[in-house]
N, C-alpha and C positions, 0 to 999 in steps of 0.2 A: 504494500500500500504506500502510495506517495502522499505525503502531507505537505501542503504548500503554505508558506508564510504569506505570500502575495498571490493574487489570482493571475492566471496567464494573461498575456497581452491581448486585449480585445474583448475580454470578458466583461459583461455589463451587469449591473445590479438594477433590475427594473421590476415593476409589478405590472404584469400584462393585464389588459382590460378584458380579454375574452379567452376562451379555451383555445381558439385558433392561434391567437398571439402567444399563448403559453407554450403550445406545441412548437411553434416556429422559434421561440426563444430557446427551448431545449435543444432543438436541432442546431441552431446557431452556436450555442455554447459548446455542444459536443464537438462541432467542427473546429472551434477555437482550441479546445483541449487537444484534439487530434493533431492540429497543425503545430502545436507546441510539443509534439511527441509524447503526449500523455494519453495512454490507451483508454478507450471508452467502450461500453457495451449498452445496447438498448434494453430498457426495462418496460414492463407493462405499466399501464397508467390507471389511476383510480378514476372511476366515473362518478356520476351523481349518486348520492346516498352512500358513498364510501365503498361501492362495489368495484371489483377489479375488472379490467377489460379482457382478461385471459379467459380461456374456455371454461374454467371452473366457475366463473362468475360469483354467485352468492356463496359457493363452497370454498372460495379461496381464503387461505389462512393469512395471507400477506398481501392485501390489495395494493397494487401499484409499487410493490417493493421487491420484485423479483425479475430476473432476466427474461427477455423474449426468446433468446436463442437456446438451442438444445445444450450447447456446451456451457452456457451461462457465463458467470464471471470469470471462468478459466480461459475464455477465448476473447479477450478484449482486442480492439484494433485501433491503429492510428491512421488507417486508410480513410481518405476523404471520399 
């Protein structure tokens, strides 16, 4: 795990106004991390009412807090 004292160059701290802006800001931030050679991996997202967008839906034990890929956190990438 890499702990940063300062955020990568280009990382912004904003509060998005909509869910579309939120998703776009996550993608932008992930690309900033990757361009700074910091590996990232995609995670599922929480939906309204705290449900996860993964196939488990209501049965998910960790809504929005687990990887979307099969290899999970063991397969991060810096590819843009």
